[in-house]
Structure formats: C-alpha cells, structure tokens
C-alpha positions in Angstrom: -11.5 28.3 -20.4 -9.5 26.4 -17.8 -12.0 23.6 -17.9 -11.8 23.2 -21.7 -8.0 23.5 -21.6 -7.7 20.6 -19.1 -10.1 18.5 -21.1 -8.3 19.3 -24.3 -5.0 18.2 -22.9 -6.6 14.9 -21.9 -7.7 14.3 -25.5 -4.2 15.1 -26.8 -2.7 12.8 -24.2 -4.9 10.0 -25.4 -4.0 10.7 -29.0 -0.2 10.8 -28.1 -0.6 7.4 -26.4 -2.3 5.9 -29.4 0.4 7.4 -31.7 3.2 5.9 -29.5 1.7 2.4 -29.8 1.2 2.7 -33.6 4.8 4.0 -34.1 6.2 1.2 -31.8 4.4 -1.4 -33.9 5.7 0.1 -37.1 9.2 0.1 -35.6 8.9 -3.6 -34.9 7.2 -4.4 -38.3 9.7 -2.4 -40.3 12.7 -3.0 -38.0 13.1 0.8 -38.0 14.9 2.6 -35.2 13.4 5.9 -36.5 9.8 4.7 -35.9 10.8 3.4 -32.4 12.3 6.8 -31.5 9.1 8.4 -32.7 7.1 6.1 -30.4 9.4 7.0 -27.5 9.0 10.7 -28.2 5.3 10.4 -28.4 5.2 8.6 -25.0 7.4 11.3 -23.4 4.7 13.9 -24.4 2.0 12.1 -22.4 3.4 13.0 -19.0 3.5 16.8 -19.4 0.0 16.7 -21.0 -1.5 14.8 -18.0 0.4 17.1 -15.7 -1.3 20.1 -17.3 -4.7 18.4 -17.0 -4.0 17.5 -13.3 -2.9 21.1 -12.6 -6.1 22.5 -14.2 -8.1 20.3 -11.9 -6.2 21.4 -8.8 -6.8 25.1 -9.7 -10.5 24.3 -10.1 -10.6 22.6 -6.7 -8.7 25.3 -4.7 -10.7 28.2 -6.4 -14.1 26.6 -5.5 -15.4 26.2 -9.0 -18.6 24.4 -7.8 -20.2 24.4 -11.3 -17.8 21.5 -12.0 -19.5 18.3 -10.6 -16.3 16.8 -9.3 -15.4 20.0 -7.4 -18.9 20.2 -6.0 -18.7 16.6 -4.7 -15.3 16.7 -3.0 -14.7 20.3 -1.9 -16.4 22.9 0.3 -15.4 26.4 1.2 -14.6 25.5 4.8 -11.9 22.9 3.8 -8.3 24.0 4.2 -6.1 24.3 1.2 -4.1 21.1 1.7 -7.4 19.1 1.7 -8.6 20.8 -1.4 -5.4 19.7 -3.1 -5.7 16.2 -1.7 -9.3 16.1 -3.1 -7.7 15.4 -6.5 -7.5 11.8 -5.4 -10.4 12.0 -3.0 -13.1 11.1 -5.6 -13.4 8.6 -8.4 -12.8 10.8 -11.4 -9.8 12.6 -9.9 -8.2 9.4 -8.6 -8.3 7.8 -12.0 -6.7 10.9 -13.5 -4.0 10.8 -10.8 -3.5 7.1 -11.5 -2.9 7.8 -15.2 -0.6 10.8 -14.4 1.5 8.6 -12.0 1.9 5.9 -14.7 2.8 8.4 -17.3 5.5 9.8 -14.9 7.0 6.3 -14.4 6.8 5.6 -18.1 8.6 8.8 -19.0 11.3 8.0 -16.6 11.8 4.6 -18.2 11.8 6.2 -21.7 14.8 8.4 -20.6 17.0 5.5 -19.6 19.8 4.3 -21.9 18.5 1.5 -24.2 21.7 0.4 -26.0 21.8 -3.0 -24.4 18.0 -3.6 -24.4 16.9 -2.0 -27.7 14.7 -4.9 -28.6 12.7 -4.4 -25.4 11.9 -0.7 -26.0 9.0 -0.9 -28.5 7.2 -3.7 -26.5 7.6 -1.7 -23.3 6.0 1.2 -25.0 3.2 -0.9 -26.3 2.4 -2.5 -22.9 2.6 0.7 -20.9 0.8 2.5 -23.7 -2.2 0.1 -23.6 -2.5 0.6 -19.9 -2.3 4.3 -20.2 -4.9 4.4 -23.0 -7.3 2.4 -20.8 -7.0 4.8 -17.8 -7.0 8.0 -19.9 -10.1 6.6 -21.7 -11.8 6.0 -18.4 -11.1 9.6 -17.4 -12.4 11.1 -20.7 -15.4 9.0 -21.6 -16.6 7.5 -18.2 -15.4 9.6 -15.2 -14.6 13.0 -16.6 -13.6 15.3 -13.7 -14.3 18.4 -15.9 -18.0 17.8 -16.4 -20.3 20.7 -15.3 -23.8 21.0 -13.9 -26.3 22.5 -16.3 -30.0 23.3 -16.1 -32.0 22.4 -19.2 -35.1 24.2 -20.5 -37.3 22.1 -18.2 -35.2 23.1 -15.1 -33.7 19.6 -14.8 -30.0 19.2 -13.9 -27.8 17.8 -16.6 -24.2 16.7 -16.1 -22.2 17.3 -19.3 -18.9 18.5 -20.5 -20.5 20.8 -23.1 -23.8 22.8 -22.6 -27.0 21.1 -23.9 -29.1 23.2 -26.3 -30.7 26.1 -24.4 -29.2 25.0 -21.0 -27.8 27.4 -18.4 -24.8 26.8 -16.1 -25.7 26.1 -12.5 -23.2 27.4 -9.9 -23.9 26.2 -6.4 -22.7 28.5 -3.6 -20.9 25.7 -1.8 -19.9 22.1 -2.3 -20.6 18.9 -0.5 -17.1 18.5 0.7 -14.7 15.6 1.1 -15.9 12.6 3.1 -15.0 13.6 6.8 -13.3 10.2 7.2 -10.8 11.3 4.6 -10.1 14.7 6.1 -7.0 13.6 7.8 -3.3 14.6 7.2 -2.7 11.1 6.1 -4.8 11.7 3.1 -1.9 13.7 1.7 0.3 10.7 1.6 -1.7 7.4 1.9 -3.6 7.3 -1.4 -0.8 8.7 -3.5 1.6 6.1 -2.0 -0.8 3.3 -3.0 -1.2 4.7 -6.5 2.6 5.1 -6.9 3.0 1.5 -5.9 0.3 0.3 -8.2 1.5 2.2 -11.2 5.2 1.4 -10.7 4.5 -2.3 -10.9 3.4 -1.8 -14.5 7.0 -1.2 -15.4 8.4 -4.7 -14.5 5.3 -6.3 -16.0 6.0 -4.4 -19.3 9.6 -5.6 -19.4 8.5 -9.2 -18.6 6.0 -9.2 -21.5 8.8 -7.7 -23.7 11.1 -10.5 -22.7 8.5 -13.1 -23.5 7.7 -11.6 -26.9 11.4 -11.2 -27.9 12.2 -14.6 -26.4 14.9 -13.2 -24.1 15.0 -16.1 -21.6 17.9 -14.8 -19.6 17.5 -12.6 -16.4 18.3 -9.3 -18.1 14.7 -8.0 -17.7 14.9 -8.8 -14.0 18.1 -6.9 -13.6 16.8 -3.9 -15.5 13.6 -3.7 -13.4 15.1 -4.6 -10.1 15.0 -1.1 -8.7 11.6 -0.4 -10.3 10.2 -3.4 -8.5 11.8 -2.2 -5.2 10.4 1.3 -5.7 6.9 -0.1 -6.4 7.1 -2.3 -3.4 8.3 0.5 -1.2 5.5 2.8 -2.1 2.9 0.1 -1.8 4.3 -0.8 1.6 4.2 2.8 2.7 0.6 3.1 1.5 -0.4 0.0 3.5 1.3 1.3 6.7 -0.2 4.8 6.4 -3.6 3.2 5.7 -3.3 1.2 9.0 -2.4 4.4 10.9 -5.3 6.3 9.3 -7.7 3.5 10.3 -6.3 3.6 13.9 -6.6 7.4 14.1 -9.8 8.1 12.3 -12.2 5.1 12.2 -12.6 5.0 16.0 -12.8 1.3 16.6 -9.6 0.7 18.4 -7.9 -1.3 15.7 -5.6 -0.8 12.7 -6.7 -3.4 10.2 -10.2 -4.7 9.6 -9.6 -7.0 6.6 -11.9 -4.7 4.7 -12.2 -5.8 1.0 -10.6 -2.5 -0.2 -7.8 -2.9 2.3 -7.2 -6.4 1.0 -7.2 -5.0 -2.6 -3.9 -3.3 -1.7 -2.6 -6.2 0.4 -2.9 -8.8 -2.4 -0.5 -7.2 -4.9 1.9 -6.5 -2.0 1.9 -10.2 -1.2 2.6 -11.4 -4.7 5.0 -8.5 -5.2 7.0 -9.5 -2.1 7.1 -13.1 -3.3 8.4 -11.8 -6.6 11.1 -9.8 -4.9 12.4 -12.9 -3.2 12.0 -15.2 -6.1 13.9 -13.1 -8.7 17.0 -13.5 -6.6 16.9 -17.3 -7.2 16.7 -16.7 -11.0 19.7 -14.3 -10.8 21.8 -16.6 -8.7 20.8 -20.1 -9.8 18.9 -19.7 -13.1 15.8 -21.2 -11.5 12.1 -20.2 -11.3 11.9 -18.4 -14.6 8.4 -19.5 -15.3 7.4 -18.9 -11.7 8.7 -15.3 -11.8 6.7 -14.6 -15.0 3.6 -15.9 -13.2 4.2 -13.7 -10.2 4.7 -10.5 -12.1 1.7 -11.2 -14.4 -0.4 -11.9 -11.3 0.9 -8.8 -9.5 0.0 -6.6 -12.5 -3.5 -8.1 -12.7 -4.0 -7.6 -9.0 -3.0 -4.0 -9.3 -5.7 -3.4 -11.9 -8.1 -5.6 -9.8 -7.4 -3.5 -6.7 -8.2 -0.4 -8.6 -11.4 -2.1 -9.9 -12.5 -3.0 -6.4 -12.2 0.6 -5.1 -13.8 2.1 -8.1 -16.6 -0.3 -9.1 -18.8 0.0 -6.0 -19.2 -3.8 -5.7 -18.3 -3.7 -2.0 -19.8 -1.7 0.8 -16.7 0.0 2.4 -15.7 3.4 3.8 -13.1 3.5 1.1 -15.2 2.5 -1.9 -16.7 5.1 -4.2 -20.2 5.1 -5.6 -21.1 2.5 -8.1 -20.4 3.5 -11.7 -19.8 2.2 -15.2 -16.1 1.7 -14.6 -16.7 -1.7 -13.0 -17.5 -3.8 -16.1 -14.8 -2.0 -18.1 -12.2 -2.7 -15.5 -13.3 -6.3 -15.3 -13.0 -6.7 -19.1 -9.6 -5.1 -19.2 -8.3 -7.4 -16.4 -9.7 -10.4 -18.2 -8.2 -9.5 -21.6 -4.7 -8.6 -20.2 -4.6 -11.7 -18.0 -5.6 -14.1 -20.7 -3.2 -12.5 -23.2 -0.3 -12.6 -20.8 -0.9 -16.2 -19.8 -1.3 -17.3 -23.4 2.1 -15.6 -24.2 3.6 -17.3 -21.2 2.3 -20.7 -22.3 3.7 -20.1 -25.8 7.1 -19.5 -24.4 6.9 -22.1 -21.7 9.5 -24.5 -23.1 11.9 -21.7 -23.6 11.7 -20.7 -19.9 13.1 -24.1 -18.7 15.3 -23.8 -15.6 19.0 -23.8 -16.1 19.7 -25.8 -13.0 17.9 -27.7 -10.2 17.6 -27.7 -6.5 19.7 -30.3 -4.8 19.0 -29.6 -1.1 15.7 -29.0 0.8 17.5 -26.7 3.1 19.3 -24.7 0.5 18.5 -21.0 0.2 16.6 -21.4 -3.0 14.5 -24.2 -1.4 13.7 -22.0 1.6 12.9 -19.1 -0.7 10.5 -21.3 -2.6 8.8 -22.2 0.7 8.7 -18.5 1.5 6.9 -17.9 -1.9 4.4 -20.6 -1.2 3.5 -19.1 2.1 3.0 -15.7 0.6 0.8 -17.2 -2.1 -1.1 -19.1 0.6 -1.9 -15.9 2.4 -2.8 -14.3 -1.0 -5.2 -17.2 -1.7 -6.9 -16.9 1.6 -7.3 -13.2 1.2 -8.5 -13.5 -2.4 -11.1 -16.1 -1.5 -12.3 -13.9 1.4 -12.7 -11.0 -1.0 -14.5 -12.8 -3.8 -16.6 -15.3 -1.8 -19.3 -12.7 -0.9 -19.6 -11.8 -4.6 -19.9 -15.4 -5.6 -22.4 -16.1 -2.9 -24.6 -13.1 -3.8 -24.4 -14.1 -7.5 -25.4 -17.7 -6.9 -27.8 -17.4 -3.9 -28.9 -13.8 -3.9 -27.7 -13.4 -0.3 -24.8 -11.2 0.6 -22.4 -12.9 3.1 -19.7 -10.9 4.9 -16.4 -12.5 5.5 -15.1 -11.1 8.8 -11.7 -10.8 10.4 -11.9 -14.1 12.3 -11.8 -16.0 9.0 -8.7 -14.2 7.8 -6.9 -14.3 11.2 -7.4 -18.0 11.8 -6.5 -19.0 8.2 -3.4 -16.8 7.8 -1.9 -16.9 11.4 0.0 -20.2 10.8 1.2 -19.0 7.4 2.5 -15.7 8.9 4.1 -17.8 11.7 5.9 -19.8 9.0 7.1 -16.7 7.3 8.5 -15.3 10.6 10.5 -18.5 11.2 11.9 -18.4 7.6 13.0 -14.8 8.2 15.5 -16.2 10.7 16.5 -19.4 9.0 16.7 -18.5 5.2 19.5 -15.9 5.5 21.7 -18.6 7.2 21.3 -21.1 4.5 23.8 -21.4 1.6 23.1 -21.4 -2.2 23.0 -24.9 -3.6 23.3 -27.0 -0.5 22.8 -26.7 3.3 22.3 -29.2 6.1 20.8 -29.1 9.5 24.3 -29.2 10.9 25.5 -26.1 9.0 22.3 -24.2 9.9 22.5 -25.2 13.5 26.2 -24.1 13.8 25.1 -20.5 13.2 21.6 -20.5 14.7 22.3 -22.2 18.1 23.3 -19.1 20.0 20.3 -17.0 19.0 18.1 -20.1 19.6 19.4 -20.4 23.2 18.9 -16.7 23.9 15.4 -16.9 22.4 14.5 -19.7 24.8 15.7 -17.6 27.7 13.5 -14.8 26.5 10.6 -17.2 26.2 11.2 -18.4 29.8 11.2 -14.8 31.1 7.9 -14.1 29.3 6.4 -17.2 30.9 7.6 -16.3 34.3 6.2 -12.8 33.9 2.8 -14.4 33.8 1.9 -15.0 30.1 0.1 -18.3 29.7 -1.5 -17.8 26.3 0.2 -20.5 24.2 -0.4 -18.6 20.9 1.3 -15.5 22.4 4.2 -17.6 23.8 4.8 -19.2 20.4 4.4 -15.9 18.5 6.8 -14.0 20.8 9.3 -16.9 20.6 9.3 -17.0 16.8 9.7 -13.2 16.7 12.5 -13.2 19.2 14.4 -16.1 17.5 14.2 -14.5 14.1 15.1 -11.1 15.4 18.1 -12.4 17.2 19.3 -14.4 14.2 18.9 -11.3 12.0 20.8 -9.0 14.4 23.4 -11.7 14.9 24.0 -11.9 11.1 24.2 -8.2 10.8 26.6 -7.8 13.7 28.8 -10.7 12.4 29.1 -8.9 9.0 30.0 -5.7 10.7 32.6 -7.4 12.9 34.2 -9.2 9.9 34.5 -5.8 8.1 36.0 -4.2 11.2 38.6 -6.9 11.4 39.5 -6.7 7.7 39.6 -2.9 7.4 40.7 -1.9 10.9 37.7 0.4 11.2 35.9 0.9 14.4 33.0 -1.4 14.9 30.4 1.4 14.9 31.8 2.7 11.6 31.7 -0.8 10.0 28.2 -1.2 11.2 27.2 2.0 9.4 29.2 1.3 6.2 28.4 -2.4 5.7 25.0 -1.5 4.1 26.8 0.2 1.3 28.8 -2.9 0.5 25.7 -5.0 0.0 22.7 -2.8 0.4 20.3 -5.4 -1.0 21.2 -7.9 1.7 21.5 -5.6 4.7 18.6 -3.5 3.6 16.7 -6.7 3.6 17.9 -7.5 7.1 16.6 -4.1 8.3 13.3 -4.7 6.6 13.0 -8.0 8.4 13.8 -6.3 11.7 11.1 -3.8 11.1 8.6 -6.5 10.2 9.4 -8.4 13.4 9.0 -5.3 15.5 5.6 -4.8 13.8 4.8 -8.4 14.7 5.3 -7.5 18.4 2.7 -4.8 18.1 0.3 -7.0 16.2 0.5 -9.8 18.7 0.0 -7.4 21.5 -3.2 -5.8 20.3 -4.6 -9.0 18.6 -4.2 -11.3 21.6 -4.3 -9.0 24.7 -6.5 -6.0 23.8 -9.0 -5.1 26.6 -12.0 -2.8 26.4 -14.8 -1.5 28.6 -17.8 0.9 28.0 -20.0 2.8 30.5 -22.2 5.8 30.9 -20.9 8.1 33.7 -21.7 11.5 35.1 -19.3 14.4 35.8 -16.7 13.4 38.4 -17.3 9.7 38.0 -14.5 7.3 37.1 -14.1 4.3 34.8 -11.4 1.7 35.5 -9.5 -0.5 33.0 -6.6 -2.5 34.5 -4.1 0.0 36.0 -5.8 3.1 34.5 -8.5 5.3 36.1 -10.3 7.6 33.8 -12.3 10.5 35.4 -14.9 12.5 33.5 -14.2 16.2 34.2 -16.2 18.2 31.6 -17.8 18.3 28.2 -18.4 21.2 25.8 -20.2 21.6 22.5 -19.1 24.4 20.1 -18.9 25.4 16.4 -15.5 25.9 14.6 -14.4 28.2 11.8 -14.0 25.3 9.4 -17.6 24.2 9.5 -17.7 21.7 12.3 -19.8 21.2 15.4 -17.6 19.7 18.0 -18.5 17.8 21.2 -15.3 17.6 23.3 -14.9 15.8 26.6 -12.1 16.4 29.1 -10.9 13.3 30.9 -8.3 13.0 33.7 -6.2 9.8 33.4 -4.4 8.3 36.4 -2.2 5.2 36.4 -2.2 3.3 39.6 -3.6 6.4 41.3 -1.1 8.8 40.0 -2.4 11.4 37.5 -0.5 11.1 34.2 -2.4 13.0 31.5 -5.6 14.6 30.3 -7.4 13.2 27.2 -9.8 15.0 24.9 -12.0 12.5 22.9 -14.5 14.2 20.7 -17.1 13.9 18.0 -17.0 16.2 15.0 -20.1 16.9 13.0 -19.4 18.4 9.5 -22.2 20.7 8.3 -21.3 20.5 4.6 -21.4 16.7 4.3 -23.8 16.2 7.3 -21.5 13.4 8.6 -20.0 12.7 12.0 -16.5 11.5 12.8 -15.3 10.1 16.2 -11.8 11.3 17.2 -10.2 9.3 20.0 -8.1 10.6 22.9 -5.0 8.5 23.1 -2.3 8.1 25.8 0.7 6.4 24.2 3.7 4.6 25.6 6.0 1.7 24.5 3.9 -0.5 26.8 0.4 0.3 25.5 -2.1 2.8 24.2 -5.1 3.9 26.3 -7.6 4.7 23.6 -10.8 6.5 24.6 -13.8 7.2 22.5 -16.7 9.6 23.2 -19.8 7.5 22.2 -22.8 9.6 23.4 -23.3 12.6 25.6 -26.0 14.8 27.2 -25.1 18.3 28.3 -28.6 19.6 29.3 -29.5 17.2 32.1 -26.8 16.1 34.3 -23.9 16.2 31.8 -23.6 12.5 31.3 -21.5 10.8 28.6 -20.8 7.3 27.4 -17.2 6.4 26.8 -15.6 3.3 25.3 -12.0 2.6 26.4 -9.6 0.2 24.7 -6.2 -0.8 26.2 -4.0 -1.8 23.3 -0.8 -3.5 24.5 2.4 -3.0 22.6 0.6 -1.3 19.7 3.3 1.4 19.2 5.8 -1.3 18.3 3.7 -1.6 15.1 4.5 2.0 14.2 8.1 1.9 15.3 8.6 -1.3 13.3 7.0 0.4 10.3 9.6 3.2 10.4 12.4 0.7 10.6 10.8 -1.3 7.8 10.6 1.7 5.5 14.3 2.6 6.4 15.4 -0.8 5.3 13.3 -0.7 2.1 14.8 2.7 1.2 18.3 1.4 1.9 17.7 -1.6 -0.4 16.4 0.6 -3.2 19.0 3.3 -2.9 21.5 3.6 -5.8 24.8 1.9 -4.8 27.1 4.8 -5.6 25.2 7.0 -3.2 25.3 4.7 -0.2 27.9 5.5 2.4 30.8 3.1 2.3 30.1 1.8 -1.2 32.7 1.7 -3.9 30.9 2.7 -7.1 28.0 0.8 -8.5 27.5 -2.8 -7.5 28.5 -5.3 -10.1 25.1 -6.9 -9.8 23.3 -3.6 -10.1 
C-alpha cells in the first residue's frame, strides 16, 4: 500500500506541474490574474506531494522493504538508522527524487513571496521552474522509479516492475546489498544534500532571468529580487564542495582532498560561473554594465547544474561517485541541449535591448577589476570543462579512453588562481568609475610592506621553493589588505559613534553585510589557500613493511608498530586494526589506529586512516597490508601533510562569511532595518 501511495503522489505531482504550466500560459495569453493565481496554487501543491513520496521512500528504507529494488540496492540490515535515511540520496533513483523535492521546496518558497511589483514575472517563473520540475519528476516516474519491485515470473526469472506481471510472484530477499562503503560516512548526511540544494536553488535566478528576457525588463530588478536566492544557492554549493573535500580526505585513503575527479569537477564548474555571476551582478546594480554578460553567466550556470547532474547520473565516467550507466544519460543531454539553445536564442533576440547604460572609463576602476575577476573564473572553468570532456571526445573520435589527471588541472589553473588571490586584495581598494595607481597605492602600501617582511621571514626560515614563496606572499598581501580594510571600517565607525572598537568590529557587518561578509569570505578563502599550498607543494610520504616493534621515520616523526588485531563487528564489518605509537623528535605524543574495514553485505573494503593533527601538519597513516599468522608484519603508508588543517579552518571562516552576506539585514546585529539596496 505504501509503495503505491508513494508512486501515486508522484503521478499527481507530475500532473500538478503540467497544470501549473498550462494555467500560467493561459494567464499570459488571456492576461488573466485568475489563471495566474491558479498556476501558482497548482505549483504550491507539488512540494507537499513530493514530500509525501519522499517520506514513503524513507519508510521503505528504514523498515528494510527489500522487495523494492532501490531498497535492496542501497540498504542492509546492519546499517544504522542515519545511513538508511541518507540512502535516499545514496542511489540514482532516490537522488533524482530528492533533487525534484528540493527544487519544489525552493519553487514553493518563491511562490509565497509578494509579487505586487513583479507580477509580470510570475507566470514565466512558474513556466521555467515547472519545465525543470516536469523533467526531473518524469525521470523518477518513467526511467528511475524508486518504487519498482522485484518479481519472479512463471519461468523463475527476475522481473523489475512497478506492477506485477501476469502470474508473477513477489520476491523478498532476506537482506540488501547495502550502501557503498565509501559513502557510509557521517558526511553523507550533509554533503550530497548540500550539493543538491545548491544545484536546485540556482534554478530560481535562472527562471527570473528568463522571465526578464521574455517580458523585456532590461533593468536590474530581476537581479535584486534573486540576490539572496543566488547567495543561498552559492552557499549550499560551497558547503557541498567543502564537505566533499573533507569526505575525500577522511574516506578515500590517498592522503589528499581533491583529485580533480570528473564528478568533483561537475560541482566545481557551476560554482565557478556562479561565483563570477555574484561578482558581476554588483556591476550591473552600481553602474548599469554587464547586462548581457550576467545573462550569459546565469544561463551557463543553470546549464552546468543540469550538466553536473547528468555527469553523476549517466555513467559516462568511471568514478567512485558515479552511478551505474542508465537511460537517463541521453535524456539529460537532450534536456540540456534544448534549454541551452532556447535560452541563448532568447538572449540573442533581446540582445540590443540589453545594451549597457554606461561604460568603463578606467582600467583600474572596481568594475574593470571585477571584469578581470570574471575572466579569471571563466578561464578556470574553461580549463576544467575541457579536462572533463576531452576524454569523451577522444574516446568518441579515436576509440581510446584518455584520462586527464591532476597535473593538467594544477598547471593550467595555478596562474589563474594566483591572479584571483591578488585581485582579492586589490579590487576592494578600487573606486567605482575611476581609480589610479596612486590612489590604490595610498591604501595598499602598508599591507604591501608588511607582506614583504613576512616573505623575508619565510625565506629566512628555509623555504626556497619559488612557487611557494610567491604563493605565500600573494596570500599574505591579500589577507593583510582585507584585514586592514575591515579594521579601518570598524575604526571609522568607532570614531563616529563613540562605541568601543570591539563593539564596532562586531556591528559593522550589520551596516553593510554584503561587503563585510564578502571580506570574511575572502579571508576564509585565503586561509584555505595556505592549507592548499602546504599540502600541494610540501607533502611528503613513505611506505614500508615492518614487523612488531619496528619503527618508520618521516621527518621529525617516528612511528612504531605495536600490535594488530582482526575482528568482526555488530554492524557487519570485518576490521583489521593496527596500533601505532607516534613520537615527535623522540617524545611520545599519540597513538594512532589505522584500519581496513571489510563490509560483508557489499563485499567491499574501505581504508580508514589514523591521523595526528595540528596547526602545523597532519601525520596521516594508512594500513595497506598485514599478516597476523606469521610474524605479524604489516605495510604502512605515511603522509606528512603540512598546513592542511588551515584548509578546514579557512572553510569554516568562509562559510561564516557566506552566511553573514546572505543573512537578512534586519536580523543582523547593528543593522537598522532592511538595507535600502536589499
């Protein structure tokens, strides 16, 4: 009954989405507010319907209904409750349902806003979001239905179907295959949902952009309406990327945090274009420039959101993230092609109407530097996109599959990232309209001098890697400039209000949360840069097979093999766990417990590192092989990851700044009502 109820709500949700589009079109065609309200009401129904379908699937997962194919594939009896819930997005069919549910939630929230000033946008926003919803709901119903069951036909063959074939009997396995062990991590609760929330939220500004094009609203109203939606989408996408990096570091057992995997890149690409869009829209608001460019960016971001979903669902890449190959690939590709061509055609139709209202008069003005910022982001996107699609093109043309590895991405993007870091420091100092070297130098010279002192100290400390020296100087300069600007703003407020400096430092964000939230985001990114430089340039590793009591040495660390044990656990694992004593310069500082977990249900093995963390570095130890019977020998691989924890510290600061920038003005401390620009 529950299975049919969930499936039935999906069908009704699809019908409601179609009705909303038809009613919206009638509202446009007849210029009827009543039809438009009907379309709005129909769209509001979709969210509760998809919520019911999702809830039904969750109940099936946590109650071990293994006659349902999706449940059988992603759940086992030994899995804890939180992982059974997380299995909703742990497989292809469930993740597509979750994607549709997320989009319906955002769409409903948009429908509930006040539309008095933007009534002409409403039917077109309904149509655009409705088309996207119909596509995803159709994928769930007709291609990847999570409610299909396993039947045995009269010949004893398994048949996967929603309804029983004639004469078939239901097959109910005693246990399921279980979630991929690589995904059985607490981060699974947050990482995929954060990415889906970011993906789905970007549909909203795209819908408003299309509505602005159709209605020929060439002002910046659509940007102002969707500003917070864009920030929320970008915030969730950023969180998903950060959590994905941490998951890779904790789970994949290779000592790194980012492998430039095609599916990782599928989330990075819309983040790059979305970040460029966030910077570029400020220019349109302030100076009336980049109207066409902003349309291009949001159309591209929307297409990349669908493309990223296509990459993870189509099976075209071999990746630990990718799901099995299925029929969704061609359908996704067709949807991307149709929406992209239609969007660009509409943009070209309105091209002349989107002419800029002004022009840039200075190469050092803030708008010029923001344009350079955009070009660098697009350059990184272009490199990433080419690295992703080149193996596909090569295999299509030559029949040979070529892998594009991290060295390609790192060498091609490093100068572009360096340019972005430099602009983080310089762009906030420039003025709108006109700036000169003299005006920029008047503000930047103090941080510049201090950054040179820091560079000299790093050199005297023994660093001779010129890339590292350049990278740390760029980071220190931009960090000092950003802090200097923040502190100057707080000091100015303190002088004008008589507040204590610490109070002004806290309250200044409420006065202009977009600006100072952006400063905190920049500080977080720069701290992340410290961690990235440390591990990328100075990581060390060693591997050796040792017996009990023997020691491995890596720099100042001595790692002694004390014992190893192999045992079964109550949750269906066979665990091989080593005990290592770690000494630093001869002084015992910790014990580490690297292990390998073998999951009986899925018959897969996962390596779990033992990690000793400090602000200086991580000692990251992997158990590679072992032999308990004869001599108790084991092979260990040890990584020394300098400064890596600044990547995670910077991520927290980054997220704090993003939340501050997206937070409603009237709820920020020190703010006086809603910002006039909000």
